C-alpha positions as CSV (number, residue, x, y, z in Angstrom):
1,X,113.7,109.6,85.3
2,X,112.9,106.7,87.5
3,X,116.0,104.7,88.8
4,X,115.3,101.0,88.9
5,X,111.7,99.7,89.2
6,X,112.1,97.7,86.0
7,X,109.4,95.2,86.9
8,X,106.9,97.9,87.9
9,X,107.6,99.9,84.8
10,X,107.2,96.8,82.6
11,X,103.8,96.0,84.2
12,X,102.6,99.5,83.6
13,X,103.6,99.4,79.9
14,X,101.7,96.1,79.5
15,X,98.5,97.7,80.9
16,X,98.8,100.8,78.6
17,X,99.6,98.7,75.6
18,X,96.6,96.5,76.3
19,X,94.4,99.6,76.6
20,X,95.5,100.8,73.2
21,X,94.4,97.4,71.9
22,X,91.0,97.8,73.4
23,X,91.4,95.9,76.7
24,X,91.2,97.2,80.2
25,X,93.3,96.8,83.3
26,X,93.5,97.9,86.9
27,X,96.4,98.0,89.4
28,X,96.7,99.2,93.0
29,X,100.2,100.3,94.0
30,X,100.6,99.9,97.8
31,X,103.5,101.0,100.0
32,X,104.8,103.3,102.7
33,X,105.0,107.1,102.3
34,X,107.8,108.1,99.9
35,X,108.3,104.6,98.5
36,X,107.6,105.7,94.9
37,X,103.9,105.3,94.2
38,X,103.4,108.8,92.9
39,X,106.6,108.5,90.8
40,X,105.3,105.4,89.1
41,X,101.9,107.0,88.4
42,X,103.7,110.0,86.9
43,X,105.8,107.5,84.8
44,X,102.5,105.9,83.6
45,X,101.3,109.4,82.5
46,X,104.5,110.0,80.5
47,X,104.0,106.7,78.8
48,X,100.4,107.3,77.9
49,X,101.0,108.7,74.4
50,X,97.8,108.8,72.4
51,X,95.6,108.3,75.5
52,X,93.3,110.6,77.4
53,X,94.3,111.0,81.0
54,X,92.0,111.9,83.9
55,X,93.4,112.0,87.4
56,X,92.7,112.8,91.1
57,X,94.9,112.9,94.2
58,X,93.2,112.4,97.5
59,X,93.0,115.5,99.7
60,X,92.7,115.0,103.4
61,X,90.5,118.1,103.8
62,X,87.9,116.6,101.4
63,X,87.6,113.2,103.0
64,X,84.2,114.1,104.4
65,X,82.8,115.5,101.1
66,X,80.9,112.7,99.4
67,X,81.7,112.2,95.7
68,X,84.2,115.1,95.7
69,X,87.0,112.9,94.2
70,X,84.7,111.3,91.7
71,X,83.6,114.7,90.5
72,X,87.2,115.5,89.7
73,X,87.8,112.2,87.9
74,X,84.6,112.5,85.7
75,X,84.8,116.2,85.0
76,X,86.9,115.8,81.8
77,X,84.4,113.2,80.4
78,X,81.0,114.8,81.5
79,X,80.5,115.8,77.9
80,X,79.5,112.2,77.3
81,X,76.6,112.4,79.9
82,X,74.1,112.4,77.0
83,X,74.7,108.7,76.6
84,X,73.6,107.9,80.2
85,X,70.3,106.1,80.7
86,X,67.9,108.4,82.7
87,X,68.2,106.6,86.1
88,X,72.0,106.8,85.9
89,X,72.0,110.4,84.9
90,X,69.6,111.3,87.7
91,X,71.7,109.5,90.2
92,X,74.9,111.2,89.0
93,X,73.3,114.7,88.9
94,X,72.1,114.2,92.4
95,X,75.5,113.1,93.6
96,X,77.1,116.1,92.0
97,X,74.5,118.5,93.3
98,X,73.1,119.4,89.9
99,X,69.6,118.6,91.1
100,X,68.1,118.2,94.6
101,X,66.8,114.9,95.9
102,X,67.5,112.1,98.4
103,X,70.9,110.5,98.6
104,X,71.6,108.8,95.3
105,X,71.7,105.0,94.8
106,X,75.5,104.2,94.8
107,X,74.9,101.3,92.4
108,X,73.4,103.7,89.9
109,X,76.2,106.2,90.5
110,X,78.8,103.4,89.9
111,X,77.1,102.4,86.7
112,X,77.0,106.0,85.5
113,X,80.7,106.4,86.1
114,X,81.4,103.1,84.3
115,X,79.2,104.2,81.3
116,X,80.9,107.6,81.1
117,X,84.5,106.3,81.2
118,X,83.7,103.5,78.7
119,X,82.1,106.1,76.3
120,X,85.1,108.4,76.6
121,X,87.5,105.4,76.0
122,X,85.6,104.5,72.8
123,X,86.9,107.7,71.3
124,X,90.4,107.3,72.7
125,X,92.0,104.9,75.3
126,X,91.7,106.3,78.8
127,X,94.0,106.3,81.8
128,X,92.4,107.0,85.2
129,X,94.8,107.8,88.0
130,X,93.9,108.0,91.7
131,X,96.8,108.9,93.9
132,X,96.7,109.1,97.7
133,X,93.6,106.9,97.6
134,X,93.7,106.7,101.4
135,X,92.6,110.3,101.5
136,X,89.8,110.0,98.9
137,X,86.2,110.2,100.3
138,X,84.7,106.8,100.8
139,X,81.8,107.3,98.4
140,X,84.2,108.2,95.6
141,X,86.6,105.3,96.4
142,X,83.7,102.8,96.5
143,X,82.5,103.9,93.1
144,X,86.0,103.9,91.5
145,X,86.6,100.4,92.9
146,X,83.2,99.3,91.6
147,X,84.2,100.5,88.1
148,X,87.6,98.8,88.4
149,X,86.0,95.4,89.1
150,X,83.7,95.7,86.0
151,X,86.1,96.8,83.3
152,X,87.0,94.3,80.6
153,X,87.2,95.3,77.0
154,X,86.7,99.1,77.3
155,X,90.2,100.5,76.7
156,X,90.5,101.9,80.2
157,X,93.4,101.6,82.6
158,X,92.8,102.5,86.3
159,X,95.8,103.0,88.6
160,X,95.6,103.6,92.4
161,X,98.3,104.7,94.8
162,X,97.5,103.9,98.4
163,X,99.5,103.6,101.7
164,X,99.6,100.3,103.5
165,X,97.4,99.7,106.5
166,X,94.8,102.4,105.9
167,X,91.0,102.5,105.8
168,X,91.2,102.5,102.0
169,X,92.3,98.8,101.9
170,X,88.8,97.2,102.2
171,X,87.3,99.4,99.5
172,X,90.0,98.3,97.0
173,X,89.9,94.6,97.9
174,X,89.6,92.3,95.0
175,X,91.5,94.6,92.6
176,X,94.9,93.5,91.3
177,X,97.6,95.0,93.5
178,X,101.4,95.3,93.8
179,X,103.3,96.2,97.0
180,X,106.2,98.5,96.4
181,X,109.3,97.9,98.5
182,X,112.5,99.9,99.0
183,X,115.0,100.2,96.1
184,X,117.6,97.5,95.9
185,X,120.9,98.7,97.4
186,X,122.6,99.4,94.1
187,X,119.8,101.5,92.7
188,X,119.5,103.3,96.0
189,X,123.2,104.1,96.0
190,X,122.9,105.5,92.5
191,X,120.0,107.7,93.6
192,X,122.0,109.0,96.6
193,X,125.0,109.7,94.5
194,X,122.9,111.5,91.9
195,X,121.2,113.8,94.5
196,X,124.2,114.5,96.8
197,X,126.2,117.7,96.3
198,X,129.4,116.1,97.4
199,X,131.1,112.7,97.1
200,X,129.8,110.2,99.7
201,X,132.0,107.5,101.2
202,X,130.5,104.2,100.2
203,X,130.4,102.9,103.8
204,X,128.4,105.9,104.8
205,X,126.2,105.7,101.8
206,X,125.4,102.0,102.5
207,X,124.5,102.9,106.1
208,X,122.1,105.7,105.0
209,X,120.5,103.4,102.4
210,X,120.0,100.7,105.0
211,X,118.7,103.2,107.6
212,X,115.9,104.4,105.3
213,X,115.1,100.9,103.9
214,X,115.8,102.0,100.3
215,X,113.0,104.6,100.4
216,X,113.5,106.9,97.5
217,X,111.9,110.1,99.0
218,X,113.9,109.6,102.2
219,X,117.1,109.3,100.2
220,X,116.4,112.5,98.3
221,X,115.3,114.3,101.5
222,X,118.6,113.6,103.3
223,X,121.0,113.7,100.3
224,X,121.8,117.3,100.9
225,X,123.0,116.6,104.4
226,X,125.0,113.5,103.7
227,X,128.5,115.0,104.4
228,X,127.3,116.1,107.8
229,X,126.0,112.6,108.6
230,X,129.4,111.3,108.0
231,X,130.6,113.0,111.2
232,X,127.8,111.6,113.3
233,X,127.4,108.2,115.0
234,X,126.5,105.0,113.2
235,X,123.5,104.6,115.6
236,X,121.6,107.9,115.1
237,X,118.8,107.7,112.6
238,X,119.0,110.0,109.7
239,X,117.0,113.2,109.8
240,X,113.9,113.0,107.5
241,X,112.0,115.8,105.8
242,X,108.7,117.1,107.2
243,X,106.7,115.4,104.4
244,X,107.9,111.9,105.5
245,X,107.8,112.6,109.3
246,X,104.2,113.8,109.3
247,X,102.7,110.6,107.8
248,X,104.2,108.5,110.6
249,X,103.9,111.0,113.4
250,X,100.2,111.3,113.0
251,X,99.9,107.7,114.1
252,X,102.4,108.0,116.9
253,X,100.9,111.2,118.4
254,X,97.5,109.5,118.7
255,X,99.0,106.8,121.1
256,X,99.1,106.7,124.9
257,X,102.0,108.4,126.8
258,X,103.6,105.0,127.7
259,X,103.4,103.9,124.0
260,X,105.1,107.1,122.9
261,X,107.8,106.7,125.5
262,X,108.5,103.1,124.3
263,X,108.8,104.2,120.7
264,X,111.1,107.1,121.5
265,X,113.4,104.9,123.6
266,X,113.3,102.2,121.0
267,X,114.3,104.8,118.4
268,X,117.3,105.9,120.5
269,X,118.3,102.3,121.2
270,X,120.6,100.2,119.0
271,X,120.3,96.7,120.7
272,X,116.8,95.6,119.8
273,X,116.5,94.4,123.4
274,X,112.8,94.7,124.4
275,X,113.6,94.3,128.1
276,X,116.1,97.1,128.0
277,X,113.7,99.4,126.1
278,X,110.9,98.7,128.7
279,X,113.3,99.5,131.6
280,X,114.4,102.7,130.0
281,X,110.9,103.7,129.1
282,X,109.8,103.1,132.7
283,X,112.5,105.5,133.9
284,X,111.2,108.2,131.6
285,X,107.7,107.9,133.2
286,X,108.3,106.6,136.8
287,X,104.7,107.3,137.8
288,X,103.3,104.9,135.2
289,X,102.5,101.3,136.3
290,X,104.7,98.5,134.9
291,X,101.6,96.8,133.5
292,X,100.7,99.9,131.5
293,X,104.1,99.7,129.7
294,X,103.6,96.0,128.8
295,X,100.1,96.9,127.5
296,X,101.6,99.8,125.5
297,X,104.2,97.5,124.0
298,X,101.4,95.2,122.8
299,X,99.6,98.2,121.4
300,X,102.5,99.4,119.3
301,X,103.0,95.9,118.0
302,X,99.3,95.5,117.1
303,X,99.5,98.9,115.3
304,X,102.5,97.4,113.4
305,X,104.9,100.2,114.5
306,X,107.2,97.7,116.2
307,X,107.7,94.1,115.1
308,X,105.8,91.6,117.1
309,X,108.4,88.8,116.7
310,X,110.9,88.3,119.4
311,X,114.1,90.0,118.2
312,X,117.7,88.8,118.7
313,X,120.2,91.4,119.8
314,X,120.9,93.9,117.0
315,X,117.7,93.1,115.2
316,X,115.7,96.3,114.5
317,X,112.5,96.6,116.6
318,X,110.7,98.9,114.2
319,X,108.6,97.5,111.4
320,X,110.2,100.0,109.0
321,X,113.4,102.1,109.6
322,X,111.5,105.2,108.5
323,X,109.3,104.9,111.5
324,X,112.3,105.0,113.7
325,X,113.7,108.0,111.9
326,X,110.4,109.8,112.1
327,X,109.9,109.1,115.9
328,X,113.5,110.2,116.7
329,X,113.5,113.3,114.4
330,X,110.0,114.4,115.4
331,X,110.5,114.4,119.1
332,X,111.7,117.5,121.0
333,X,115.4,117.6,121.6
334,X,114.9,117.5,125.4
335,X,112.9,114.3,125.1
336,X,115.5,112.7,122.9
337,X,118.2,113.6,125.4
338,X,116.1,112.2,128.2
339,X,115.6,108.9,126.3
340,X,119.4,108.6,125.9
341,X,119.9,109.4,129.5
342,X,117.5,106.6,130.5
343,X,119.1,104.1,128.2
344,X,122.6,105.0,129.6
345,X,121.2,104.4,133.1
346,X,119.9,100.9,132.3
347,X,123.0,99.9,130.2
348,X,125.8,98.1,132.1
349,X,128.9,100.3,131.9
350,X,131.2,97.3,132.6
351,X,130.0,94.9,129.9
352,X,129.0,97.6,127.4
353,X,131.1,100.7,128.1
354,X,131.0,102.1,124.5
355,X,127.2,102.1,124.2
356,X,126.9,103.6,127.7
357,X,129.3,106.4,126.8
358,X,127.5,107.1,123.5
359,X,124.1,107.4,125.2
360,X,125.6,109.7,127.9
361,X,127.1,111.9,125.1
362,X,123.8,112.0,123.3
363,X,122.1,113.0,126.5
364,X,124.5,115.9,127.2
365,X,123.3,119.4,126.5
366,X,126.7,121.1,126.6
367,X,130.4,120.1,126.1
368,X,131.7,117.7,128.8
369,X,135.4,116.9,129.1
370,X,134.8,113.7,131.1
371,X,132.4,112.4,128.4
372,X,134.9,113.3,125.7
373,X,137.6,111.3,127.4
374,X,135.2,108.3,127.8
375,X,134.4,108.4,124.1
376,X,138.0,108.7,123.1
377,X,138.9,105.7,125.3
378,X,136.1,103.6,123.7
379,X,137.3,104.6,120.2
380,X,140.8,103.6,121.0
């Protein structure tokens, strides 16, 4: 059962009802990893009573295999291939390796896909799902988008799930889309309470929900560890599951060393002070020129990992809180301790003693009585 998402669910129902009445519709669901795209596609499937469903989920390993995803989409309706005009059938047979020949005309392949899907929908309304479209091979995605732009009164619904800021965006341009954001606080709190094994204090629950930006998968991933988080600090990002971390860390690990240092220090920081982050990052890599760090800051802003707007103190630097959690949780513990040590070194202990003490404690690798005293004094 989906919690919340009433507007999205209503829009999906409208599309399915229209298909049962003989009309067609297309919708591209965009959003960050774990935001709920797949859950909404599954919801559409459960609501597709009386309809035929054909689906494909992009597989990263098949991105270089031309027409691989299209083959999976059309496989259930290939029994209608007898209705294809000879040029379309020849193009589709060549694309699927049924006959040898030169690379097929993509226009004819697109027309063949449109003809097949329309013929299948003439018998029974059809729902076509394409999840993880950012991992679908480009040839298949081009064809599916081509079909989506030409549907009208065919009884076909096409739904795509795609991550923001990926190479799939140009191929799907021109199709109706909807960007999915995090769950509203109340819905997110309900989900957290439902998935947690123990009662969660409301203040802690609100902090967790805010830290993950209402991301449903993130909430489910950390729900089992919520009681432990209550004993931690209010500044440490929550630990995410590997599924969520991997999506963001692929981008981070492809960056330069100064850029990675900036992101890790920013993830350990709580002030939103760009100058302080740059000074701490410079301490982590003293052999790197200052100009390289400024260039790296511009790089991570262009890549939309950090916000480009000047931030006031306390304003998050990261474009999305899940990026912060992924960077912090995906770094080696020694690197995390080093980041906190550098932040402690550039934080003024006279004007900000509590934050200095917290960074020093986070940098420690063993019990330290002096640090414990400093933390206790700050708490008092």
